[in-house]
C-alpha positions in Angstrom: -36.5 -10.9 -9.1 -33.6 -10.8 -8.1 -30.9 -12.6 -10.2 -28.4 -14.6 -8.9 -24.7 -16.3 -9.6 -24.0 -19.7 -9.9 -21.2 -22.1 -9.9 -21.5 -25.4 -11.8 -19.7 -28.4 -11.8 -20.9 -31.3 -13.6 -18.9 -34.6 -13.4 -19.8 -37.7 -15.1 -20.8 -41.4 -13.5 -19.0 -44.4 -15.2 -20.1 -48.2 -14.3 -17.6 -51.0 -13.7 -17.2 -51.1 -17.8 -16.6 -47.7 -17.8 -19.1 -46.5 -19.8 -21.0 -43.5 -18.6 -24.3 -44.1 -16.9 -24.8 -40.3 -15.5 -23.7 -37.3 -14.3 -23.5 -35.4 -10.9 -24.5 -31.9 -11.4 -23.4 -29.3 -8.5 -24.5 -25.9 -7.9 -23.3 -23.4 -6.2 -25.1 -20.1 -5.6 -21.8 -17.4 -5.4 -24.3 -14.3 -5.6 -23.0 -12.8 -2.4 -19.3 -13.9 -2.6 -19.9 -11.4 -6.3 -21.5 -8.5 -4.0 -18.9 -8.9 -1.7 -16.1 -8.6 -4.5 -17.8 -5.9 -5.7 -18.1 -4.0 -2.8 -14.1 -4.5 -2.2 -13.8 -3.1 -5.4 -15.9 0.0 -5.0 -14.1 0.4 -1.5 -10.7 0.1 -2.9 -11.8 2.6 -5.7 -13.2 5.1 -2.9 -10.0 4.8 -1.1 -8.0 5.7 -3.9 -9.7 8.6 -4.8 -10.0 9.7 -1.5 -6.0 9.7 -1.2 -5.5 11.1 -4.5 -7.8 14.5 -3.5 -5.3 15.3 -1.0 -2.5 17.3 -1.1 0.0 15.2 1.5 2.0 12.6 0.2 0.7 9.3 1.5 1.5 5.3 0.8 0.8 2.0 1.9 2.6 -1.2 2.3 1.9 -4.9 2.5 3.4 -6.6 5.7 7.0 -7.3 3.6 6.9 -3.7 3.2 6.2 -3.8 -0.7 4.1 -0.6 -1.6 0.5 -1.3 -2.2 -1.2 2.2 -3.1 0.4 6.0 -3.2 -1.4 9.1 -4.2 -0.1 11.5 -6.7 1.9 13.7 -4.0 3.8 11.0 -3.2 4.9 10.7 -6.6 5.5 14.6 -6.7 7.5 14.5 -3.4 9.6 11.5 -4.8 10.0 12.8 -8.3 9.1 9.5 -9.5 6.5 6.6 -9.4 7.5 3.8 -7.5 6.3 0.4 -8.9 3.5 -1.6 -6.7 4.5 -4.5 -5.4 8.1 -4.2 -6.4 9.8 -0.7 -4.3 10.3 -1.7 -0.9 9.6 0.9 1.9 9.5 3.8 0.3 9.0 5.4 -3.0 12.1 7.7 -2.4 15.2 7.3 -5.1 17.3 8.0 -2.0 16.9 8.8 1.4 19.8 10.7 3.6 19.7 11.3 7.4 19.2 14.9 8.2 22.9 15.5 8.6 23.5 14.1 4.8 24.5 11.0 5.7 23.2 7.9 3.6 20.0 6.1 5.0 19.4 2.4 3.7 15.9 1.9 3.1 16.0 -1.3 5.4 16.5 1.2 8.4 14.0 4.1 7.1 11.0 4.9 9.0 8.7 3.0 7.3 11.2 -0.4 7.6 11.5 0.3 11.2 7.7 0.6 11.4 7.0 -2.6 9.8 9.8 -4.4 11.8 9.0 -3.3 14.8 5.5 -3.3 14.4 5.0 -0.1 16.0 4.4 4.0 14.7 7.2 6.1 14.3 6.8 9.4 15.5 9.4 12.5 15.8 11.8 11.7 12.7 12.8 13.8 9.9 14.7 12.6 6.8 16.3 14.3 3.6 14.2 12.7 -0.2 16.3 12.6 -3.0 15.0 13.1 -5.9 16.1 11.1 -9.5 17.0 14.9 -10.6 19.0 15.8 -7.3 16.8 17.8 -5.8 16.4 17.3 -2.2 13.4 17.7 0.3 13.2 18.0 4.0 10.3 15.1 5.2 8.6 14.3 8.3 7.1 10.5 8.2 4.3 9.4 9.9 4.1 5.4 9.5 1.6 3.8 11.3 1.2 -0.5 11.2 -1.9 -1.5 9.7 -3.8 -4.6 11.3 -6.6 -6.5 9.9 -9.8 -7.3 12.4 -7.8 -10.2 13.9 -4.6 -8.1 15.2 -2.7 -9.1 12.5 0.0 -6.1 10.8 -1.1 -6.3 7.0 0.8 -3.8 6.0 1.3 0.3 7.2 0.1 3.8 5.7 3.0 7.0 6.2 2.2 10.3 6.0 5.2 12.2 4.5 5.1 16.1 5.4 7.6 18.1 3.4 8.8 20.7 5.9 11.6 21.7 3.3 9.8 25.6 3.4 9.7 25.5 7.1 13.6 24.0 7.4 14.7 26.7 5.3 12.6 29.8 6.9 14.5 28.0 10.5 17.7 28.6 9.0 17.4 31.5 7.9 16.2 33.0 10.9 19.4 31.1 12.1 22.0 33.2 10.2 
């Protein structure tokens, strides 16, 4: 026997003298809606677990650029934990261009990806942590779309290439 969930609505019926003469009872079976909601919760939990097992920094934003989800590797790279639904485009304290000049957040690769609705390849940035440490990063933002082709946000994989850049620099000296 399957237990179902019902949504109940009861409204009184009145006669011309404003006396209650009965009631209208509406029952709506919401079992399938509840099952779908539970499935979504389980999928989100699975996605969060999957993201957290990755050693590569990864995060998502909504279509407005507000951070929706991030993994622990991203927190370690940024040196801070962003606020979901508030931080825009990335969780970095500060971003620089590779020449050391400031890169406004609204010009960062994730912002460009969302504004232009296209993936960004071949970019390199410097991520400045709140403690002043700097990491050389290759971001890989890509738009995310729903089943109807509407952009619903983006995902960004951040590859920390600091050690590679340090070895490259040592070879050039």
